[in-house]
Structure formats: structure tokens, C-alpha cells
DOKEDO-402897 format. One line per 8 residues: number of its first residue (from 1); their letters; for each residue x, y, z negated of C-alpha. Coordinates in steps of 0.25 Angstrom, whole numbers, plus 2048, in hexadecimal, padded with zeros to 3 digits. Example, Ala and Ser with C-alpha at 12.3 -4.5 7.8 and 13.67 -1.06 7.14 Angstrom:
2
1> AS> 831:7EE:7E1  837:7FC:7E3
This chain:
754
1> MKHNILLL> 703:EE5:1A9  700:EDF:1B6  70C:EE5:1BD  70C:EDB:1C9  702:ED5:1D2  707:EC6:1D0  704:EC7:1C1  6F6:ECC:1C4
9> IYTLALSG> 6F2:EC1:1CE  6F8:EB6:1C6  6F0:EBB:1BA  6E4:EBB:1C2  6E7:EAD:1C6  6E5:EA9:1B7  6D8:EB0:1B6  6D1:EAC:1C3
17> SPCSANTE> 6CC:E9F:1C8  6D3:E99:1D4  6CB:E96:1E0  6CB:E89:1E7  6D8:E86:1EF  6D7:E7E:1FB  6E3:E75:1F9  6E3:E66:1FD
25> AALDYKIF> 6E0:E5D:1F1  6ED:E55:1F4  6F7:E59:1E9  6FC:E50:1DF  6F9:E55:1D0  707:E54:1C9  709:E55:1BA  717:E51:1BB
33> DDYPLKGG> 720:E4D:1C6  72E:E55:1C5  735:E61:1BF  742:E67:1C4  747:E6C:1B7  74D:E63:1AC  749:E64:19D  73B:E65:198
41> YFYSQTES> 72F:E65:1A1  728:E72:1A1  71A:E6C:1A3  71B:E63:197  719:E64:188  71C:E5B:17D  718:E5A:16E  71B:E4F:163
49> KGASWVEN> 717:E4E:155  71C:E45:149  725:E3A:14C  721:E3A:15B  72A:E41:165  72B:E44:174  738:E49:17A  737:E57:17F
57> MAAKLPLR> 73F:E63:183  738:E70:17D  72B:E68:17C  72C:E63:18B  72E:E56:191  73C:E53:196  73E:E52:1A5  747:E47:1AA
65> GEPAYTPG> 74E:E45:1B8  74F:E36:1B6  747:E2D:1B6  73D:E34:1BF  732:E2D:1C8  733:E38:1D3  740:E41:1D2  744:E4A:1CB
73> ASLELHYV> 73E:E4A:1BD  735:E42:1B3  730:E45:1A5  736:E3E:199  72D:E3A:18E  735:E36:182  72D:E33:176  72B:E2D:168
81> SSPAGTWR> 71C:E29:165  71B:E27:156  70F:E24:14E  713:E30:145  712:E3A:150  70D:E3E:15E  713:E44:16B  70D:E49:178
89> AMIRHRPI> 713:E4F:185  70B:E56:18F  70F:E58:19E  708:E63:1A6  705:E64:1B5  70C:E6F:1BB  702:E79:1C1  705:E7F:1CE
97> RGQDDWDN> 6FF:E8B:1D4  6F5:E88:1DE  6F4:E7A:1DB  6EF:E7B:1CC  6E5:E86:1CA  6E2:E89:1BC  6DA:E95:1B6  6E1:E99:1A9
105> GVFIQTKP> 6E5:E8A:1A7  6D8:E84:1AB  6D6:E7C:1B7  6CC:E82:1C1  6C4:E76:1C6  6BE:E7D:1D1  6CB:E7D:1D9  6CC:E71:1E2
113> SPFKPAEQ> 6D8:E69:1DD  6E4:E68:1E7  6E8:E5B:1E0  6E5:E4D:1E3  6DA:E47:1DB  6DE:E44:1CD  6DA:E36:1C9  6E7:E30:1C3
121> LHLRICLG> 6F3:E34:1BB  700:E2F:1C1  70D:E2F:1BA  71A:E28:1BA  721:E23:1AD  72F:E1D:1AB  72D:E15:19E  73C:E14:19A
129> GTPNLLLP> 739:E08:191  72D:E0D:18A  723:E03:187  716:E06:18E  70E:E05:180  717:E11:17B  714:E1A:187  70D:E27:184
137> QIALLLDK> 6FF:E2A:186  6FB:E33:192  6F0:E3E:193  6EC:E49:19D  6ED:E57:199  6E0:E5D:19E  6DA:E6B:1A1  6CE:E71:19A
145> DPENSLPG> 6CC:E6C:18C  6C0:E72:184  6C6:E6C:177  6D4:E70:176  6E2:E6D:17A  6E9:E60:179  6E6:E59:16C  6F2:E57:163
153> LSKNIKTD> 6FB:E62:169  6FF:E6E:162  6F9:E7B:169  705:E83:165  710:E7B:16B  718:E86:173  71F:E80:17F  722:E85:18D
161> TVLLSDKE> 716:E7F:193  708:E85:192  702:E82:184  6F7:E78:183  6EA:E7F:184  6DC:E7D:180  6D9:E7B:18E  6E0:E6D:18F
169> RKSQALSL> 6DC:E5F:18A  6E2:E52:18A  6DB:E46:190  6DB:E38:189  6E8:E32:188  6EC:E25:18E  6F7:E1B:18C  701:E1B:197
177> EWYIMKTD> 704:E0D:196  6F6:E09:19B  6F9:E0F:1A9  707:E0C:1AC  708:E05:1BA  714:E00:1C2  722:E03:1BF  72C:E06:1CA
185> SNGWSKVV> 73A:E02:1CC  73F:E0F:1C5  737:E0C:1B9  72C:E16:1BC  71E:E11:1B8  711:E17:1BF  706:E1C:1B6  6F8:E1E:1BC
193> IPLDDFKL> 6ED:E23:1B3  6DF:E25:1B8  6DA:E33:1B3  6CD:E2D:1AF  6D4:E26:1A4  6D8:E33:19D  6C9:E36:19B  6CA:E44:1A2
201> GAAKFAEE> 6BC:E48:1A0  6B9:E54:1A9  6C7:E55:1AF  6C6:E53:1BE  6D1:E5A:1C5  6E0:E58:1C5  6E2:E66:1C0  6DB:E64:1B3
209> IKGVVLEQ> 6E6:E5A:1B0  6F1:E63:1AB  6FB:E58:1A7  6FD:E4C:19F  6FF:E49:190  708:E3E:18B  707:E3B:17C  70A:E31:172
217> GETDGKEH> 704:E23:174  708:E16:16C  713:E19:161  720:E11:15D  729:E1D:158  733:E1A:163  739:E22:16E  734:E20:17C
225> QIFLDQIE> 737:E26:189  730:E27:196  730:E2F:1A3  724:E35:1AB  724:E3A:1B9  71A:E3D:1C4  70E:E40:1BB  702:E44:1C5
233> LRPASLPA> 6F3:E42:1C8  6EF:E3A:1D4  6E3:E34:1DA  6DF:E26:1D7  6E4:E22:1E5  6ED:E27:1EF  6F1:E21:1FD  6FE:E19:1FD
241> MPGGLQPN> 709:E1E:205  70A:E17:213  717:E0F:216  720:E14:221  721:E22:21D  72F:E28:21E  732:E37:21B  73C:E3F:223
249> ITTIKAFE> 746:E49:21D  746:E54:228  750:E5E:223  75B:E5F:218  763:E6C:215  76E:E6D:20A  771:E7A:202  77A:E7D:1F6
257> RHIDISWS> 773:E75:1EB  767:E6F:1F2  763:E67:1FE  755:E69:205  74F:E5E:20C  741:E5D:213  739:E53:21A  72D:E51:223
265> PIRDGRVA> 721:E55:21C  719:E4A:215  70A:E4B:218  705:E3E:213  6FC:E3E:207  700:E30:203  70E:E35:200  710:E3B:1F2
273> GVLIERST> 71E:E41:1F4  72C:E41:1F9  738:E3B:1F1  745:E41:1F4  752:E39:1F2  761:E3E:1F3  76E:E37:1F4  77D:E3C:1F4
281> DGKDFKPI> 782:E31:1FC  776:E2D:206  774:E20:1FF  770:E21:1F0  763:E2A:1F0  75C:E2E:1E4  74E:E35:1E2  750:E44:1E0
289> GYRPCYMS> 743:E4B:1E3  734:E49:1E6  72B:E52:1EE  71C:E52:1F1  717:E50:1FF  714:E5F:201  723:E62:201  72C:E5D:20C
297> RYADFVGE> 739:E63:206  742:E61:1FA  74D:E6A:1F5  758:E61:1ED  760:E69:1E4  76C:E61:1E2  774:E6C:1DB  782:E69:1E1
305> FPKTFYYR> 78A:E6B:1EE  791:E67:1F7  78A:E5A:1F7  783:E51:201  775:E4B:1FE  76C:E41:205  75D:E41:205  752:E38:208
313> IRLLGYDD> 743:E38:204  737:E2F:203  728:E30:201  721:E2C:1F4  713:E27:1F6  708:E29:1EC  708:E1A:1EB  716:E1A:1E6
321> SLSSYSNV> 71B:E15:1F3  728:E1A:1FA  72A:E1D:209  737:E1A:211  742:E23:20F  745:E2F:218  751:E32:220  75D:E36:218
329> TSAGTHAL> 763:E44:219  76F:E4B:213  775:E59:210  780:E5F:208  77F:E6A:1FE  789:E76:200  78D:E83:1FA  785:E8F:1FF
337> SDDELISM> 789:E9D:200  780:EA8:1F9  77A:EAC:207  777:E9D:209  770:E9C:1FC  767:EA7:1FF  763:EA1:20C  761:E94:205
345> VQEACSRY> 757:E9B:1FB  750:EA3:207  74E:E96:20F  749:E8E:204  73F:E99:1FF  73A:E9C:20D  737:E8D:20F  72B:E90:206
353> YFEAAEEN> 724:E98:210  726:E8F:21C  727:E81:217  71D:E82:20B  713:E8C:212  704:E8A:212  702:E81:21D  6F6:E88:224
361> SGMALESV> 6FA:E96:223  70A:E95:222  709:E9F:216  710:E9E:209  70A:E95:1FE  708:E9B:1F0  712:E90:1EA  718:E83:1EE
369> PGDAHMIA> 713:E7A:1E8  705:E80:1E7  6F8:E81:1EF  6FB:E7C:1FD  6F2:E87:203  6F3:E93:1FA  6FA:E9E:202  700:EAA:1FB
377> TGASGFGI> 6FF:EB6:203  70A:EBE:1FD  714:EB2:1FC  711:EB0:20B  715:EBE:20E  722:EBC:206  723:EAF:20E  722:EB5:21B
385> GSLVVAAQ> 72E:EBE:217  735:EB1:213  732:EAB:221  738:EB7:228  745:EB5:220  744:EA6:223  743:EA9:232  74E:EB3:231
393> RGFIAREI> 758:EAA:22A  755:E9E:233  74F:E96:228  742:E94:231  742:E97:240  73C:EA5:244  732:E9E:24D  72D:E95:242
401> VAQRMLKI> 72B:EA0:239  724:EA8:243  71A:E9C:245  718:E9C:236  715:EAB:236  70B:EA9:241  704:E9E:238  704:EA8:22C
409> LNFLEHAD> 6FF:EB3:234  6F4:EAB:23B  6EF:EA7:22D  6EF:EB5:227  6E7:EBA:233  6DC:EB0:230  6DD:EB0:220  6D3:EB8:218
417> RFHGVMAH> 6D8:EC7:216  6D1:ED2:20E  6D3:EDF:215  6DF:ED9:21C  6E5:ED5:20E  6E9:EC7:20B  6E4:EBE:1FF  6EF:EBB:1F5
425> YYNGATGH> 6ED:EAC:1F8  6E7:EA4:204  6E3:E96:206  6EC:E92:212  6E2:E89:217  6D6:E93:218  6DC:EA1:218  6D3:EA5:20D
433> PQLFFGPV> 6D8:EAB:1FF  6DC:EA0:1F5  6D6:EA6:1E8  6E2:EA2:1DF  6E0:EAE:1D6  6D1:EAD:1D4  6C4:EB0:1DC  6C7:EBF:1DD
441> DNGGDLVE> 6D4:EBC:1E5  6CC:EB9:1F2  6D1:EC6:1F9  6DD:ECE:1FD  6E9:ECF:1F5  6F1:EDC:1F9  6FE:ED9:1F2  6FF:ECB:1F8
449> TSFLMQGL> 6FB:ED1:206  707:EDB:205  711:ED0:202  70B:EC9:20F  70C:ED5:217  71B:ED8:212  71E:ECA:218  716:ECC:225
457> LTARQFFD> 71C:ED9:228  72A:ED3:226  726:EC8:230  720:ED2:23A  72E:ED9:23B  736:ECB:23C  72E:EC5:247  731:ECF:251
465> ANDPIENT> 733:EC7:25D  72B:ECA:26A  725:EBC:26B  717:EB7:26A  718:EB1:25C  720:EBD:255  717:EC7:25D  70B:EC0:257
473> IRAKITKL> 711:EC0:249  713:ECF:249  705:ED2:24E  6FE:EC9:244  706:ECF:238  703:EDD:23D  6F4:EDA:23E  6F4:ED4:22F
481> WEAVEWDW> 6FC:EE0:22A  6F3:EEA:230  6E7:EE3:22B  6EA:EE5:21C  6E1:EEF:216  6EA:EF4:20C  6E2:F01:20A  6D6:EF8:207
489> YRQTPDSH> 6DD:EF3:1FA  6DD:F01:1F4  6CF:EFD:1F0  6CA:F0C:1F1  6CF:F17:1FB  6D4:F20:1EF  6DB:F14:1E8  6EA:F17:1E4
497> YLYWHWSP> 6EC:F08:1E4  6EC:EFC:1EC  6E5:EF0:1E7  6EA:EE2:1E6  6DD:EDA:1EA  6D0:EDB:1F1  6C5:ED0:1F2  6B9:ED0:1FC
505> DHGWQINH> 6B1:EC9:1F1  6B7:ED0:1E4  6BB:EDD:1EA  6C6:EE4:1E1  6C3:EDC:1D5  6D2:ED9:1D2  6D4:EE8:1D3  6E3:EE8:1D2
513> RLIGWNES> 6EA:EF4:1D6  6F8:EF2:1DB  701:EFA:1D2  710:EF9:1D2  71B:EF6:1CF  719:EE8:1D4  718:EE0:1E1  70D:EE8:1E7
521> MITYLLAI> 717:EF3:1EC  717:EEC:1F9  708:EEC:1FA  707:EFB:1F9  713:EFD:203  70C:EF4:20D  6FF:EFB:20B  706:F08:20E
529> ASPKHAVS> 70C:F02:21A  700:EFC:220  6FD:F01:22F  6EE:F00:22E  6EA:F00:21F  6F4:F08:218  6F3:F0F:20B  6FA:F1C:208
537> AEMFYSGF> 709:F1C:204  705:F24:1F7  6FE:F17:1F2  70B:F11:1EF  70D:F1C:1E4  6FE:F1D:1E0  6FC:F0E:1DF  709:F05:1DE
545> ASQERLAQ> 711:F10:1D7  705:F16:1D0  706:F1F:1C4  6F8:F1F:1C0  6F3:F1B:1B2  6ED:F0E:1B8  6FA:F0A:1BE  701:F0D:1B1
553> EYRGDAAG> 6F7:F04:1AA  6F9:EF9:1B4  708:EFA:1B2  707:EFA:1A3  70E:F02:198  71C:EFE:19C  727:F03:1A4  723:F05:1B2
561> KMYSNGET> 714:F09:1AF  716:F16:1B8  71C:F0D:1C3  729:F13:1C1  731:F0C:1B5  73E:F14:1B1  742:F0A:1A6  74F:F02:1A5
569> FYGKHLKV> 74F:EF3:1A4  75C:EEB:1A1  764:EF7:1A5  75C:EF9:1B2  754:F05:1B5  746:F02:1BC  73F:F0D:1C3  732:F06:1C7
577> GGFSGGPI> 72B:EF9:1C2  723:EF4:1B6  72A:EF0:1A9  738:EEB:1AE  734:EEA:1BC  72B:EDF:1BC  72D:ED1:1C3  738:ED1:1CD
585> FFTHYNFM> 72F:ECD:1D9  72A:EDB:1DA  738:EDE:1E0  736:ED3:1EA  728:ED3:1EF  727:EE1:1F2  734:EE1:1FA  734:ED4:202
593> GLNPHGLR> 732:EDC:20E  733:EEB:209  741:EEF:207  743:EF6:1FA  750:EFD:1FE  74E:F0C:1FF  73F:F0A:1FB  73E:F16:1F2
601> DRYTDYFE> 733:F1E:1EC  730:F28:1E1  733:F1D:1D7  73E:F15:1DB  747:F0E:1E5  740:F01:1E7  74C:EF9:1EA  754:EFE:1DE
609> NSKAIVEI> 747:EFC:1D6  746:EEE:1DA  754:EEC:1D7  752:EF1:1C9  747:EE8:1C7  74F:EDC:1CB  75B:EE0:1C3  752:EE2:1B7
617> NLRYCQAN> 74D:ED4:1B9  75B:ECF:1BA  760:ED6:1AE  754:ED1:1A6  757:EC3:1A9  766:EC6:1A6  762:ECB:198  757:EC0:196
625> PQRHQGYG> 750:EC6:18A  747:EBA:189  753:EB0:18A  74D:EA8:195  756:E9C:19A  75D:E9F:1A7  75B:EAE:1A8  768:EB6:1AC
633> DEAWGLSA> 770:EBB:1B8  76D:EB0:1C1  75E:EAD:1BC  755:EB8:1BD  749:EBE:1C5  73D:EBF:1BC  731:EBF:1C6  723:EB9:1C9
641> SDGPWGYN> 722:EAA:1CA  71B:E9E:1C3  721:E9B:1B6  71F:E90:1AB  712:E97:1A6  70D:E9C:1B4  710:EA7:1BD  716:EB4:1B7
649> PDEARPEG> 71E:EC0:1BD  72A:EC0:1B4  732:ECD:1B2  73E:ED3:1AB  738:ED5:19D  735:ECC:192  726:ECD:193  727:EC9:1A2
657> DKGKLTPT> 731:EBE:1A1  72C:EB0:1A0  739:EA9:1A1  738:EA5:1AF  741:EA8:1BB  73C:EAA:1C9  747:EA7:1D3  741:EB1:1DE
665> GAVASMPY> 742:EBC:1D4  751:EBC:1D4  754:EB6:1E2  74A:EC0:1E9  751:ECC:1E2  75E:ECA:1EB  75C:ED8:1F2  75D:EDE:1E4
673> LPNYSLAA> 767:ED7:1DC  76E:ECD:1E6  779:EC8:1DD  770:EC4:1D2  765:EBF:1DB  770:EB6:1E2  775:EB1:1D4  766:EAD:1D0
681> LKNYYRNY> 764:EA6:1DE  771:E9E:1DC  76D:E9B:1CD  75F:E97:1D0  764:E8E:1DC  771:E88:1D6  76E:E87:1C8  75F:E85:1C7
689> GSFLWGEY> 75D:E7F:1D5  75A:E71:1D0  74C:E76:1CB  74B:E84:1D2  74E:E81:1E0  744:E7A:1E9  73F:E78:1F7  73B:E87:1F8
697> GFRDAFSL> 746:E8D:1F1  745:E91:1E2  739:E8D:1DB  731:E98:1D5  735:E9A:1C7  73C:E93:1BB  73D:E94:1AC  749:E8E:1A5
705> DSNWVDDL> 742:E91:198  737:E88:19B  73E:E7E:1A3  734:E82:1AE  735:E83:1BD  72A:E86:1C7  725:E7C:1D0  722:E87:1DA
713> YMGLNQAP> 728:E8E:1E6  71F:E9B:1E6  71C:EA3:1F3  71E:EB0:1ED  72C:EAD:1E8  733:EA5:1F2  732:EAF:1FD  738:EBB:1F6
721> MVVMLENY> 745:EB3:1F4  745:EB1:203  742:EBF:207  749:EC7:1FD  756:EBF:1FF  755:EC3:20D  753:ED1:20A  760:ED0:202
729> RSGTPWKL> 767:EC9:20E  763:ED0:21A  757:ED9:216  74F:ED3:222  741:ED3:21B  743:EE1:216  747:EE5:224  73C:EDE:22B
737> FGSNPEII> 731:EE3:222  737:EF1:221  737:EF2:231  728:EF2:232  724:F00:236  719:F00:22B  723:EFE:220  72C:F08:226
745> KMRRRVFF> 721:F12:225  71D:F0E:217  72A:F10:211  72B:F1E:217  71E:F21:211  71F:F1B:203  72E:F1C:200  739:F27:200
753> SE> 741:F28:20D  74C:F1D:20D
């Protein structure tokens, strides 16, 4: 049952062909550089046979905090190479949405690579006394093998990584001892291998190299231990970092368990990254972090208070040179009240939509890290609501947010629109759709547009001053709002439904009717509220809450197929929703601006119904029928996010529970279950913050079962924490959106009198 739009579009992403993305070919292609968790490295896999052996943790290579070439982790390779056996270890590149584009596991060669040209394999190795002769061999894991999977490895090995497929092959293996270069004062040796030495054949792009394979070389039957770090592909030559560079720390701010520092942006392509050092006395500094140049901020989770810490940074060049040290700054951690903890989360998450926004448009990126120009329309709408909260709370000055709003609106006015409807994704450099979900995705996306309009209408009420800038903001928002032809997206004049997508080239080919219960409730309500292109109020019942056979078939043969549910789950009665309510984000996305209090129709009260969905989600995690690690009173909130095996909208039933937790699921539910949401917020920060807290708040998701945490902050998930926390605290987003005259009229037309 495709009972939510996000599931459908991510399914389409696997079946379509991504278009060309206009990203600069300037990124480093990393195979391994760091990992915030301890234990076994998720993106690795090991196997040994006979008398040979390689140390592993559930078939994963162990992560070690020391030694490390760059902080904070390296990979340990502890092995026995015996003539009477063999061993092998694989380290995979971690694919990132928007950077690595694959079609069902196969690299799309027509996409221009966002990475630097791949001509050499670079890595760092700490020998630990192992003779060069007894080092392992190294090969590349490659895409597209017409023959079969890696020779010699069992095809039925069940591990947490993706199983080796028949679309992979191994290059020729080379002896590491041939390529060891200089060793630094800390015992780390540099290894540089020309890719041509691997006899790659047709492989031309970095993305076709999916990882490295280390395997048994010369044998002696004894134990050996080495450490690996900074495994990446590079061009054959990169310019040396010039002398005289000195970074500058510009701000420092301490919280309860972490300290934020930021520095002047580094825009020199000769610099590889920024090394962060910390001291407790201002004299003895130790490396504690490393950030690529596209980031100019570091969140140091120290895990203790009250205590003062000192910081300095320096630049690392591609030629291994180091710059002078920056200025030294200090700050002291201190206890925070519950209210201050909430503000901390709001401030950090709202930073995603200001500091990390796409540079040309000012709009929200799909993810960070990710494609530097791939704007997400719906996430931008959520982000606008987040910026309003940031201005209200004083995280960012109102006049600065107003200027950002003008930048966003100027972009939207000139971006391609389709009967007034925005595309799902845009390229921020061009204003044209970015076809992440395939060639038919070059038109209007009604659901994403509704998320955007929810944010814009909130901002229209917030920027109410009688001055030239705020007058212009309101006028531009009104023009964009009035131009959306919601009625066009009925497809035919007598249609009972709104349709998700229309393309000028492919028409209604996707042909997806919007049928609830899911996140498209706000889409119908805004279509009814439209001042120029409204649909009838009855369409909420004929379309979103449809009882027709077609709608029943869409929802599937389960509780909720009639829109109304009526079943009880974990002791909680549910009036509306599929199965046990679906992913928890349904209760957030629809109600970022729309206040569910008093929102009642013939089926339910939508605040109480949303609260029931949230409570079922909590009780499911408390019961934890699948026995996933970490689930409980303070760790819950099954929702849509990336996961160890890709995107999935998790929900409160065994069939929909993949064992990952999404912090926004619980944190953004504060208006519904404040005590449990606050408990989850504290747990995620205080107990899991060492790997889960970062520069833009909580990372997108994690799975303790798989020892996995997402690299990403996701545009759709950071803002709900900001906005829904504020709806709990002051109700301001609800008040602003609800004060629009069109919204007042819509509520009176669709819902029972309040």
C-alpha cells in the first residue's frame, strides 16, 4: 500500500534515471575518513577461512579512536595470514544522496561527476611494527561486473551491509608494500597508488569505484596489526597550500554538553580541510576534529559540565602541509534548564536553513552534505517557518531574515513554474527543475508546493511592518500564492481528486491521486483556501477522505482503508489513519502552520487523532516487539528518514519498523506528548550526543542494531523540530498561519464550527 507520498517518490527514484546535476566537480571522493560511533564499522565486511583470521565485530572491521591520522577514528586491521587459509576485508564508500547517483545499484555514467578527477588512490597506514613484506594486498571494488560477484567470497554471507551483488567486481590486487611513501613523526605512512595499476578496464568515474578490498598477501601464520585512515580518490596532482595562511575563529558558544565554534569560511581550493584542537588548560592541545572546507563550524560534544575548554584550528593542505594556528578561544559548559535545552535544539536546527542554505537562492538544500545546488521545495517551506522562529527567538536578527526572505522570493519569482506550481527540486544555479526522480519529474509537484505555501503564508503574517522590505515580502508572497492553479491539478473538471504531479512534456503520466490519510491533507486544505484557483470544500471528502473503491484499493486491505480506522493499537483507539497511523511525520508536516486544535470533521478531531498516532508510536517503541536496541520511553519516534539500507518511512508496526530511530519523530511531537518528547530530546542529546549531535542539531537517523548513524542533516527533518517545538512553546507558527484570512475561511468551510 502506497499510503504516503514520500514512499512513492523515493520508489520512483530507484526506477527512473537521474538527470545531469550541475554541481561543481570539486568534491573529494572519500572511501573512509571518520565515523562517530564506536564498535564495528557499518560500511565494512570481513570473511576468513581456514587457519587465516581477521578481527571483526559481527563481520565488521573495528573502529579505533587512536591512533588516527585525522581525528577521530581509524580502522583496525588485525589479521593472521596463513598458507592454510585466506581472509578478506571490504571497505565501502558511503553513498550520499545528491552526490552519488545510482539506478538500482548501478552508477549512471551520463551524470557529470561532482567529484575531483580520480587518478590515484590515497590512504594512510600505521604499520605498528608489521613488516612491509607481510602487509595485505589491496584491490578496488568496482561497479558493473558482467561476470559475477567478488571471486572467492560466499554469496550467502548475511551481514548488515548490502550483500555483494552480481553487479560488482574486484580489480587486480596489488601489494601495499610497493606503494608506501614517507612516514610522519606520528608513525603514519602515506600510500599513493595510480589507478591505472589496478587495470580497471572500462571504469572511468570515481562513482564506479565502490570501495577497496584488502586481502591476504604473503603468509607467516602470525598476528599482525595495522591501522587505516583517510582512504580517498584524488587527482594525480593538486596545488600546494601556500604559506602564510592563518585561519580565524570568529565565534564560540558553550551549552550543557557541547561547545560550538565557527571560523571564517575557507574558500581556497588548495586547502583540504580544517583541523580542530582542544585543551583543558590553554596549553596542552590535542586534535579532536576535522572538517572539510565547505563547513566553517564544529560542534564539539565534550559530554561534561561545568568545565572550560580552549580551542584553536589550523588548515591542512593537500600537500600535507599545515598552516599557522588560529587565535585561541575558550568557553565553559554549564547546566541548561529544559527551556534552554529546547532553545538550543531550535537554534542549531534553524541554522541549517540559514548558514547551510543554497548560495544562489537562499533556499533549503535537500541534505547536508549533498548536492550543493539541489534545492528541496517542500523543505524550503518548512525552512521558512524555521527562519520565522529564529527571528522571533532572536537567533537571527529580524532584518537579516527579511533580507533572506527577499532572496528566496526573488528566486521563486523567476524559477520555472507549472501552472503556478513549483517543482519538487530545483537547481539553485539555474532555477530549472532538477530531475532527481527521473525524466518525468520535470514539472509541478503539488504536495511540495503546499509545504512551501504553508511556510510562505506564515511568513506573510510575521513580516507585518510598514516598511519597504516587509511590504515587498508580503506582496511577493501574495502574488506567488495567488498564482498556484490548484484547480488545474484536478486533471479533469469532474475529478474527485487532486493529482500529485503534472509535466509539460509527460502530462499526467505519473497519474498519482492524492488520497489520505497522509501528508497531503495540507495540500487539499490550501487548494480549498486558494483566493484565485480554489477547489470545492467537498473535495476534502471526495478526494483526501474518499470512500470510493479506488481509494479503498489504494489504502490496501487493512485498518484505515475507509479513511476512518476504528481499531485499537497498544491500548489506544485510532479514528483515522492507515494501519496503526503511519509514519509519525504525518502529524508534523500537515500541522507546521495549520493548528490541529479544534479541527474537527465528520471523522475525527485532528489534534486528538494526531496525539493518538504519536502515542501509538511511543507505545510501540516501549513494547518493542522486534527487540531493537535502544527503543523505549526515551527513544522513539518512527518516521521517514534515511536508514542503513536507504530511505524508509518507518512506522509503528513490525512490517514497517526497520530498526532505525529518527530524532525529529519524537522531538517534533512535543505539542502532542510534551513529557515524552522532552525525555527523548534529553536522551538523544545527553546520552547519544557524541555521535548524534552536530553542527545543525540532531543528525537525521541512527540504528543501534546496525551500529549506524546518518552522515546527513535532512531539509525535511530539521525544520519540524524548530517549528513544532515553537508551536508547543508559544503557538506562534499556528497563530501566524491561522491568521491568514483565506485560512480562516477555509476552516469554516471544511470543518465543524470551533
